[in-house]
Phi, psi and omega in degrees: 000115175271130185268091186231187181312145020283353172287133182294333176205166182303145181294152179271157173250111185278334179197149174220122188233136168249119176254120181244137172294162186283337186277140175237141176252110184285139178297323180298323178291324178295322177293315181297328181275358181082010177286333181221147167272160186297323180298316178294319179299320179295319180290321176299314174078008179275135172283325182200160173243145175279141182225133172264111182284343187218321186282133175286164183302311180296330175296319176295322179299320178298317180297318177296318181294320178298319177295317179297316179298318179296319179299323183273348185074029180256169169239167178300330180295342180284347189270138174258345182209135173237117180245122181244137181230148183202168176235345185225177187313131183259009173110340176220153187274328190224081201190160181248103176297322178302322178292325176298316179298312180300316179297320184293337181249007178071032178276072189288339184252004183268152170270118176279139183217138177255137176233115179242096181230045181052217188291347176267008185295328178297319177291318178299321178293319178296319178295322177298316180294318179296321178295322178296319176300321182289328189260338187239102182294347179279347179256122181245337183221136183228152174243134173241124177237156170224152175194141175209151176224114189257079187248156175286157010272354186282339187218131173258100188295333183275318189230017178278358182217176176246132176067022174197141170234154198245132176249154179271137180186169170224152174228158176214137178225135178253124181253130187231128178302328189266359176121184182170183181293341177230160176231140176273105186274321186195153171226124178240139182221151173224132178240143175228083190298340182298343182268014169300338183296338181300331181252009177246322180062221178256012183293139173287159176292136184255159183278343183203157180303136175056027177275340177270314178231139182290332181236133179294136179222099171286338177300315181299313183290325178291321177295324175298316180297315181297323180296336179279356175089008183271358187296313181302320179293321178298318179299320178296318177296318178304310184296317179295320183292318177300314180297320181295314184292325177295312180294321179295318180296320178298313181294317181293336176278359179079027183240176173236159180303333182268005182295126181293347178285344179283091190275317185223150162238116187259125185277155173295160187274057178268185182292156174302322180299313180295321182291318183281332183270326188243303189284313180301309179300325179299318181287320181299328179294343182280346179057071174257091194294335184252009190250124178267136178274130181238140173237112188247013190253012187292337183251012179231327193085180177287132188255039178061235180281357190265359186306311185298314180291323175301319180292321175297316179299320179292318176301317181295315181298325180273358179054044184274329187264120181275158176305135181093345180272159183236139173243143175253134182242114182271141181220150179216141178220141182297149183142313007239147173226136172244140180223158173222130181248130177256124182229134179251151172265125183284000000 
């Protein structure tokens, strides 16, 4: 998606916040407790995962949004749209978490909207908000939040999946028609829907959540897929898709791969094994001479739909991106969709 007229210029990002609970679960402790074997821990590569001992995901989203509004000097009344994204249980079964977030921050004039597109949901939510700004002149400011809490008995954050372990967190991003310290230049995405099977396996459709298995296991469905011989082709599709979204985002931002303003490409907060075996090599083949590859997730784990905004918030907190420079944020979600977001520092 190239962000061009009817907006006179790309929308601004007024604030980007990562809200993390105070508790950390150390990987070494998980190995000592028998939750992980050492080989799996080494491939995952996380030093720790963030854990919320008490707050539900939407409660964390409200806290992240309140911090973002305070950073920007806004109030909830300034917002025309609130988009919330998640990948796992939000605390109630038959209920609207986006409305809870909007209510929690006093966004009385905003339309609350939910976007559930697995781990790529944060990018999908951001694209939804940017499109609303482009199409609706009555909306000038939008909030995008993500939040997840991966707790037992429904979810085993350490070993319920392959090549990823899950941390609890919330993120919030404020999008402004009139500008901000950052600008959203472009969002590029590629989807290959045939790979939804990786998270479905051979399981029959169930009548209610967790009625077939008490604990969610993406590991089981992925092993079923691999046993069928489709893994090598999926890896090839992954690599091509990553390369395509990166190049498309660069082009849509009006840049070239050799542009010295392309300072960073930030990877999703997946395992070290997945990043070094699949994502890193795909990017290195593109020959981005001035672009440093960053992995910022070793002390949090994968944050569901929140990785891209979490990574932007971390760059900002570390003051890594200088004015005029551009960062690319890579995202991936099962289904499968890969995305790349180009953001500049003003």
